[in-house]
DOMAR-171085 format. One record per residue: residue number from 1; z, x, y of N, C-alpha, C, CB in turn. Coordinates in steps of 0.001 Angstrom, whole numbers, padded with zeros to 6 digits. Glycine has a CB too. Example, Ala and Ser with C-alpha at 12.3 -4.5 7.8 and 13.67 -1.06 7.14 Angstrom:
// DOMAR-171085
     n      n.pz      n.px      n.py     ca.pz     ca.px     ca.py      c.pz      c.px      c.py     cb.pz     cb.px     cb.py
     1    007800    013190   -005690    007800    012300   -004500    007800    013200   -003300    009046    011308   -004473
     2    007080    012850   -002250    007140    013670   -001060    007870    012900    000030    005725    014084   -000598
***
This chain:
// DOMAR-171085
     n      n.pz      n.px      n.py     ca.pz     ca.px     ca.py      c.pz      c.px      c.py     cb.pz     cb.px     cb.py
     1   -000057    044259   -063299    000474    043666   -063643    000160    042326   -063134    001391    044148   -063591
     2    000451    042908   -061622   -000139    042048   -060235   -001280    041254   -060389   -000577    042965   -059065
     3   -002182    042442   -060640   -003870    041732   -060480   -003994    040715   -061822   -005412    043210   -060613
     4   -003287    041118   -062964   -003775    040039   -063970   -003059    038646   -063899   -003576    040578   -065426
     5   -001841    038885   -063077   -000762    037830   -062631   -001955    036683   -061384    000964    038946   -061598
     6   -002451    037226   -060502   -003435    036898   -059706   -004616    036451   -059711   -003563    037504   -059281
     7   -004841    037232   -061232   -006750    036230   -061515   -006478    035133   -062302   -008261    037174   -062628
     8   -005013    035173   -062959   -004310    034055   -063767   -004497    033028   -063181   -002944    034128   -064001
     9   -003707    033130   -061488   -003170    031834   -060789   -004563    031072   -060649   -002317    032121   -059178
    10   -005515    032554   -059970   -007103    031766   -059654   -007567    031147   -060676   -008338    032685   -059282
    11   -007673    031630   -061789   -008456    030619   -062859   -007711    029357   -063069   -008638    031287   -064368
    12   -006427    029335   -063121   -005596    027992   -063177   -005171    026713   -062012   -004401    028499   -063552
    13   -005590    027973   -061140   -006024    026841   -059778   -007438    026240   -060363   -006370    027793   -057909
    14   -008464    027103   -060071   -009373    026298   -060278   -009376    025306   -061610   -010392    027082   -060200
    15   -008831    025796   -062576   -009139    024675   -063944   -008296    023373   -063538   -008467    025342   -065723
    16   -007533    023551   -062804   -006849    022157   -062204   -007791    021557   -061410   -005515    022336   -061288
    17   -008340    021893   -060826   -009180    020856   -060134   -010596    020452   -060361   -009191    021168   -058962
    18   -010794    020649   -061919   -011991    020074   -062501   -011649    018724   -062871   -012521    020851   -063687
    19   -010484    018113   -063037   -010735    016716   -063157   -010645    016000   -062232   -010124    016180   -063903
    20   -010422    016617   -060474   -010305    015487   -059466   -011962    015675   -059198   -009055    015736   -057960
    21   -012446    016760   -059245   -013817    016642   -058853   -014784    015745   -059809   -014344    018045   -058764
    22   -014477    015704   -061254   -015421    014683   -061869   -015309    013006   -061912   -015443    015073   -063185
    23   -013664    013153   -061319   -013498    011549   -061110   -014207    011024   -060191   -012225    011097   -060773
    24   -014203    012132   -058992   -014825    011518   -058003   -016295    011289   -058013   -014519    012145   -056992
    25   -017005    012389   -058593   -018471    011948   -059514   -018543    010875   -060213   -018868    012837   -060557
    26   -018014    010341   -061557   -017710    009560   -061804   -017434    008547   -060857   -017110    009870   -062403
    27   -016818    008302   -060330   -016267    006978   -059100   -017897    006918   -058239   -014451    007704   -057591
    28   -018434    008214   -057937   -019718    007833   -056880   -020662    007335   -057879   -020464    009213   -055903
    29   -020680    007155   -059229   -021970    007337   -060262   -021881    005671   -060346   -021739    008457   -062046
    30   -020143    005291   -060547   -019858    003908   -060775   -020363    002800   -059396   -018164    003885   -061057
    31   -020533    004205   -058251   -020798    002809   -057020   -022260    002803   -056663   -019872    003013   -055325
    32   -022826    003760   -057131   -024568    003849   -057688   -024640    002554   -058197   -025070    005093   -059049
    33   -024437    002436   -059427   -024643    001720   -060910   -024496    000190   -059722   -023022    002125   -062640
    34   -023508   -000162   -059430   -022970   -000989   -058927   -024186   -001415   -057842   -021609   -000532   -058509
    35   -024752   -000779   -057017   -025411   -000868   -055896   -026649   -001610   -056004   -025606    000333   -055421
    36   -027309   -000850   -058095   -028318   -000996   -058543   -028398   -002444   -058943   -028504   -000080   -059427
    37   -027037   -002853   -059729   -026889   -004287   -060110   -026849   -005308   -059235   -025870   -004465   -060746
    38   -025992   -004573   -057968   -026388   -006242   -056903   -028035   -006057   -056477   -025194   -006365   -054883
    39   -029032   -005061   -056553   -030116   -005102   -055984   -030616   -005928   -057335   -030767   -003659   -055442
    40   -030411   -006273   -058403   -030803   -006513   -059285   -030448   -008385   -059424   -030275   -005422   -060188
    41   -029098   -008316   -059116   -027928   -009664   -059269   -028964   -010521   -058120   -025723   -009274   -058578
    42   -029149   -009515   -056619   -029508   -010446   -055370   -031651   -010380   -055953   -028822   -009329   -053169
    43   -031918   -009784   -056568   -033584   -011032   -056621   -033475   -011602   -057431   -035160   -010642   -056846
    44   -032459   -011833   -058279   -032609   -013259   -059293   -031864   -013878   -059006   -032493   -013319   -060698
    45   -031418   -014204   -057351   -030662   -015654   -056473   -031516   -015704   -055827   -029250   -015727   -055581
    46   -033144   -015695   -055557   -033893   -016237   -054847   -033698   -016423   -054050   -034249   -016874   -055017
    47   -032546   -015058   -053256   -033042   -015398   -051815   -033112   -013943   -051502   -032003   -016409   -050730
    48   -034211   -013670   -050561   -035346   -012753   -050226   -033350   -011819   -049098   -037490   -013873   -048961
    49   -033426   -012657   -048006   -032119   -012427   -047105   -031155   -011207   -048222   -031107   -014313   -046788
    50   -030493   -011995   -049244   -029814   -011048   -050003   -030385   -009443   -050778   -029402   -011936   -050964
    51   -031496   -009397   -050658   -031692   -008430   -051592   -032472   -007526   -050161   -032679   -008958   -053232
    52   -032546   -007839   -048934   -033152   -007090   -047950   -031793   -006310   -047514   -033974   -008020   -046759
    53   -030862   -007366   -047227   -029236   -006229   -046765   -028962   -005211   -047504   -027696   -006909   -046886
    54   -029721   -004819   -048395   -029226   -004096   -049227   -029962   -003104   -048985   -029130   -004509   -050428
    55   -031265   -002743   -048475   -031690   -001901   -047850   -031426   -001148   -046031   -032691   -002377   -048162
    56   -031489   -000519   -046090   -031232    000361   -044895   -032339   -000504   -043827   -031637    002260   -045233
    57   -032139   -000308   -042084   -033050   -001034   -041565   -034027   -000481   -041390   -032798   -001543   -040657
    58   -034356    000999   -041275   -035591    001910   -041799   -036005    002085   -042906   -035534    003002   -041592
    59   -035701    001371   -044017   -035930    001936   -045578   -037404    001795   -045830   -035053    001026   -046831
    60   -037774    002256   -046880   -039428    002047   -047367   -039720    001450   -048814   -040216    003564   -047400
    61   -040113    000327   -048421   -040256   -000017   -050243   -041635    000277   -050571   -039970   -001809   -050800
    62   -042070    001102   -051231   -043666    001693   -051753   -043156    000625   -053316   -043986    004215   -052021
    63   -043781   -000798   -052904   -043906   -002366   -054025   -044368   -001900   -054973   -044899   -003742   -053694
    64   -043751   -002815   -056581   -044895   -002963   -057466   -046160   -003292   -057070   -044656   -003785   -058294
    65   -045850   -004699   -056435   -047233   -005640   -056230   -047565   -005708   -054751   -047036   -007292   -056787
    66   -047675   -004670   -054236   -048464   -004310   -053148   -048654   -003148   -052654   -048177   -004842   -052302
    67   -049866   -002840   -051860   -050896   -001852   -051953   -050130   -000497   -051134   -052440   -002474   -051194
    68   -049445   -001206   -050329   -049256   -000070   -048907   -047658   -000050   -048970   -049956   -000766   -047008
    69   -047181    001047   -048260   -045871    000970   -048307   -045208    000499   -047434   -045433    001866   -048476
    70   -044132   -000631   -047270   -043111   -001531   -045956   -042098   -000858   -045594   -042372   -002967   -046338
    71   -042385   -000421   -044257   -041247    000376   -043855   -040491   -000932   -042925   -041749    001975   -042910
    72   -039198   -000648   -042973   -038019   -001485   -042342   -038251   -003095   -042319   -037804   -000989   -040776
    73   -036907   -003624   -041813   -036704   -005059   -043119   -037805   -006232   -042650   -034709   -006022   -043055
    74   -038480   -005855   -041248   -039508   -006621   -041320   -040663   -007090   -041812   -039668   -006556   -040861
    75   -041129   -005954   -042799   -042035   -005713   -043218   -041835   -006061   -044958   -042328   -004421   -042671
    76   -040231   -005482   -044940   -039598   -005783   -046400   -039755   -007086   -046873   -038127   -005557   -046464
    77   -039019   -007844   -045717   -038740   -009167   -045911   -039731   -010227   -046313   -038236   -009522   -044867
    78   -040949   -009893   -046219   -041704   -010863   -046622   -042316   -010887   -047840   -042485   -011007   -045858
    79   -042542   -009217   -048224   -042615   -009235   -049810   -041556   -010011   -050260   -042516   -007829   -050512
    80   -040351   -009974   -050029   -039025   -010521   -051324   -039081   -011912   -050868   -037046   -009769   -051214
    81   -039338   -012312   -049701   -039670   -013751   -050014   -040623   -014190   -050956   -040052   -014322   -048968
    82   -042054   -013727   -051013   -042685   -013720   -052402   -042164   -013932   -053740   -043147   -012689   -052543
    83   -041844   -012440   -053774   -041028   -012249   -055220   -039552   -013053   -055478   -040655   -010586   -055356
    84   -039204   -013200   -054590   -037819   -013968   -054877   -038148   -014993   -055610   -037012   -014496   -053669
    85   -039445   -015785   -054596   -039810   -017284   -055009   -040350   -017694   -056024   -040512   -017829   -054309
    86   -040611   -016906   -056853   -041071   -016909   -058569   -040038   -017845   -059546   -040957   -015110   -059268
    87   -040434   -017973   -060487   -039385   -019658   -060922   -038760   -018157   -061804   -040373   -021807   -062222
    88   -037507   -018534   -061649   -036843   -017970   -062823   -037041   -016097   -063004   -037580   -018867   -064182
    89   -037003   -015796   -062043   -037200   -013899   -061941   -035983   -013676   -061929   -037970   -013016   -060520
    90   -035707   -012640   -062800   -035307   -012117   -063359   -035455   -010193   -063359   -035626   -012909   -064169
    91   -034609   -009319   -063589   -034819   -008011   -063801   -034303   -007582   -064964   -034382   -007293   -062846
    92   -034090   -007036   -065763   -033788   -006477   -066874   -033824   -004382   -066736   -034999   -007292   -067960
    93   -032698   -003973   -066857   -032223   -002648   -066889   -032481   -002290   -067972   -030984   -002393   -066621
    94   -033721   -001062   -067970   -034041   -000665   -069631   -033538    000891   -069481   -036038   -000823   -070250
    95   -033505    001868   -068484   -033016    003043   -068865   -032857    003842   -066832   -034393    003893   -070300
    96   -031957    003956   -066355   -031396    004538   -065204   -030815    005888   -065611   -030347    003616   -064574
    97   -031211    006695   -064373   -030859    007654   -064410   -030090    008585   -063014   -031876    007997   -064947
    98   -029046    008350   -063068   -028495    008678   -061455   -027801    010379   -061669   -026918    007223   -060837
    99   -028300    010500   -060343   -027626    011703   -059565   -027238    011578   -057785   -028759    012977   -059764
   100   -026253    012620   -057883   -025396    012089   -056564   -025691    013812   -055783   -023185    011473   -057007
   101   -025916    014020   -054716   -026406    014989   -053608   -025492    014402   -052405   -028237    014923   -053281
   102   -023964    014464   -052302   -022893    014280   -051340   -023443    012606   -051157   -022905    015503   -049789
   103   -023947    012388   -049811   -023836    011167   -049217   -025519    010847   -049683   -023306    011198   -047409
   104   -026209    011121   -050554   -027378    010847   -051431   -027556    010474   -052781   -027970    011722   -051424
   105   -027728    009505   -052673   -027890    009181   -054424   -029421    008927   -054948   -026995    007622   -054869
   106   -029962    008965   -055943   -031392    008959   -056524   -031055    008178   -058024   -032128    010742   -056696
   107   -031369    007116   -058120   -031587    006670   -059312   -033107    006343   -059897   -030813    005612   -059318
   108   -033045    006799   -060890   -034305    006877   -061317   -034776    006346   -063222   -034547    008491   -060941
   109   -035659    005115   -062830   -035397    004244   -064550   -036799    003496   -064721   -033829    002723   -064609
   110   -036470    002778   -065514   -037008    001485   -065727   -036623    000236   -066408   -037880    001688   -066162
   111   -037550   -000910   -065705   -036930   -001891   -065922   -038079   -003339   -066117   -035885   -001881   -064759
   112   -037601   -004111   -066622   -038785   -004983   -067035   -038839   -006583   -065899   -038467   -005410   -068960
   113   -039479   -006964   -065023   -039345   -007878   -064488   -039959   -008855   -065096   -039565   -007725   -063451
   114   -039281   -010511   -065119   -039780   -011555   -065751   -039944   -012744   -064862   -038995   -011823   -066837
   115   -040159   -013382   -064574   -040456   -014692   -064135   -041222   -015849   -065234   -041344   -014425   -062908
   116   -041277   -016947   -065126   -041903   -018091   -065650   -043465   -018634   -064827   -040699   -019224   -065549
   117   -044492   -018153   -065242   -045830   -019030   -064985   -046289   -019791   -065880   -046914   -018351   -064713
   118   -046605   -021474   -065898   -046900   -021934   -066204   -046499   -022381   -067717   -047611   -021621   -065744
   119   -044830   -022861   -067712   -044407   -022881   -068715   -043682   -021607   -069446   -045311   -023338   -069212
   120   -044576   -020682   -069271   -045036   -019226   -070099   -043731   -018112   -069679   -046897   -018484   -069390
   121   -043075   -017254   -069797   -042039   -016034   -069533   -043494   -015240   -069265   -040731   -015384   -071041
   122   -043527   -014413   -068328   -044281   -013156   -068158   -043179   -012113   -068253   -045131   -013074   -066745
   123   -042907   -010723   -068411   -042693   -009869   -068313   -043336   -008601   -068147   -042233   -010012   -068826
   124   -043233   -007901   -067260   -043890   -007028   -066210   -042769   -005650   -066268   -043998   -007940   -064485
   125   -042995   -004595   -067351   -042577   -003221   -067187   -043088   -002779   -066348   -042693   -002428   -068064
   126   -041669   -002281   -065275   -042345   -001361   -064381   -041161   -000401   -064278   -042923   -002015   -062917
   127   -041447    001071   -063216   -040598    002325   -063518   -039675    002178   -062059   -041654    004001   -063730
   128   -039184    002692   -061336   -038793    002784   -060054   -037667    004117   -060132   -038181    001256   -059527
   129   -037840    004049   -058918   -036703    005153   -057840   -036334    004873   -056474   -037311    006604   -057544
   130   -034998    004753   -056987   -034131    004231   -055461   -033660    005678   -054848   -032420    003043   -055800
   131   -033880    005920   -053671   -032609    006775   -053083   -032006    006194   -051836   -033034    008293   -052691
   132   -030585    006561   -052342   -029782    005522   -051387   -029263    006305   -050471   -028617    004647   -052020
   133   -028510    006030   -049411   -028067    006899   -048411   -026833    006282   -047838   -029134    007154   -047368
   134   -025237    006888   -048296   -024024    005910   -048213   -023985    006056   -046800   -022544    006271   -049056
   135   -023756    004842   -046330   -023508    004401   -044867   -022356    003330   -044846   -024899    003751   -044188
   136   -021105    003892   -044048   -019991    003345   -044112   -019103    002819   -045343   -020211    002552   -043423
   137   -019364    004064   -046059   -018846    003494   -047831   -019938    002899   -048738   -017649    002090   -047806
   138   -020717    001793   -048308   -021412    001462   -049395   -023019    002259   -049162   -021398   -000269   -049506
   139   -023734    002285   -050567   -025019    002754   -050407   -026255    001912   -050342   -025177    003543   -051319
   140   -026827    002256   -049131   -028167    001775   -048820   -029363    001868   -049209   -028373    001972   -048025
   141   -030068    001305   -049488   -031451    001805   -050142   -032370    002754   -049160   -032387    000436   -050547
   142   -032727    003830   -048772   -033662    003790   -047765   -034765    004286   -048468   -033321    004530   -046517
   143   -035218    004516   -049614   -036372    004632   -050248   -036568    004085   -052181   -036589    006222   -049945
   144   -037789    002842   -051823   -037552    002498   -053090   -039019    002314   -053319   -036533    001287   -053366
   145   -039225    003175   -054656   -040708    003199   -055150   -040750    002502   -056613   -041307    004842   -055243
   146   -041779    001545   -056621   -041383    000817   -057914   -043175    000929   -058242   -040413   -001083   -057738
   147   -043382    000583   -059810   -044793    000550   -060139   -044956    000215   -061882   -045476    002115   -059657
   148   -046244   -000222   -061579   -046367   -000725   -062860   -046479    000048   -064188   -047344   -001417   -062781
   149   -045590    000152   -065591   -045385    001305   -066193   -046466    001224   -067363   -043871    001484   -066617
   150   -047587    002239   -067146   -049103    002706   -068164   -048962    002108   -069400   -049348    004471   -068565
   151   -049638    001814   -070071   -049631    001701   -071281   -049616    003142   -072055   -050702    000866   -071555
   152   -049012    002748   -073184   -049164    004190   -073846   -050592    003815   -074622   -047680    004729   -075037
   153   -050681    005553   -074288   -052249    005850   -075362   -052170    006188   -076597   -053178    007014   -074981
***
């Protein structure tokens, strides 16, 4: 009888802890979604500094429109100066898959860049992966890969 009560007690204790764990995960997922939204908003702001501040000081950018990895703010900034200077630059999220592993989060998916050229809207489909590290309660981008989406055959 005591053995059954102990097993039931342990089972109920584990069951009671499940909603707390999922609430934390839901909260973390929302904060990663917010970090991704902040990046998209910064991109559309026209301010390269607004974008760069979202990256870790030693962050790496494998940029959509640059052939080599850019490491650190000093190399990342000039790339975003040029990109955020495009007229009516926007980033439309298409798909986002978030996974969280402690103080590391990965967001993988697709987005469309858009900007105006010669009065015409240009849309550039791309795929991405952001790797974030939680730093003083905020998600900082430590690695960002973005590349053109290949055409379907």
